[in-house]
N, C-alpha and C positions, 0 to 999 in steps of 0.2 A: 416810614410815614404811615399814619393810620388813615385809612379811607373811611370817610363818613358820608352817608347817603340818607337824606331825608325823603319822606314821601307822605302822602295823605292829605295834603292841602286841597283847597278848593273854595267854591262859593257856597255860602250857607246863609240862611235867613237869620235875623236876630232871634235869639232864644234857642237856636239849634245847637247841634253838637258835631264835633269832628274829633277824630283820633289821628294824631301825627305819629309817625314811626321813624326811627333813626337806627340804621344798621351801621356798626363800626367794625372794622377788620381787626385782626390781631388776637393772639392767644392770651393776652393779658386783659381781655375785656372786663373780667370781674373786678379788676383793680382800678378801672377807670373812674374818675369823677365825671359825671355826665350832666350837661346843662342844656336847657332850651332857652334861646334868646329870640328877641324879635326886633325888627326895625321897620317903623312906619315911615312913609315919605316925609322928608324934612326933619326927621327926628333921629336921635342917637340910638344905637343898638342898646337894648336893655335886657337884663337877666329876668326871665320869667319864672323858671323853676330849675332846681338842681337836685341831684341825688348822688350820695357818696357810695363808695364801694361797700359800706356797711348797711346801706339802705336808708340812711337819714335823708330827709327831704327838707327843702325850703322853697318858699314861694314869694313872689312879689305881692305886695298888699293888694294890688289891683286885680289879682286873679285868685286870691285865697277863697276857698269854698267853691270855686267853679272849675278849676283845673287840677288834674292829678298827674304827677309824674311817677312812672314805674319802670322797672328794668327786668329783663329776662336774660340772665347771663348765659343760659343754654342756647339762646338764639342770637346772642351778641346784639341785642336790640333794646333800645329805650323808647318809651312811649310817652306821649302827652295827650291825655284825655281832656278835651275842652268841652265844657257844658255851659249852658246859658250864655252863649256868645253874644257879644255886643259889637256894634259898629266900631268902637274904639279898639277892638281886638284885631282889626284889619292891619296886616303887616306881612312882611316876609319873615318866616320863622326859621331859625338856624339851630343846628345841633352842634355841640362842642364836646369832644372827648379829650380828657386831660389825664396825664399820668406824670407825676412829678411836676417839673417846671414846664413841660411841653403840653401844648394843646393843639388839636386839629379841628378845623371847621368843615361842615358840609356846605353845599352850594345853596341851600335854602329852599323853602317851599312856601308858595304864596297862600295866605288865608285871607279871604274877603268875606266880610259879614255885611250883607246888604239885602234889603227887600226889593 
């Protein structure tokens, strides 16, 4: 089983920035498909951004131009840089590491955007 640990959440004012980090265990990290998801209270979990083993990225329409996903295979870490944050971005953010048909989730990190 892959251990996935998120960090970097917190409270930020509207318009501010945060960087989320996700460390995943395993010698096959460079082959993982990695994704950031979020779940707001009363809503379903949704995909925010993803990056393939080749470095191709995709974003939800709601975060395009504001969020950037990147990975550092040498550090077994994937990042989510979040800029121009809005109150609607408030949610628990989860990281998922997938290889083949298997995917493992982290415990989540809370992001709150409020003045």
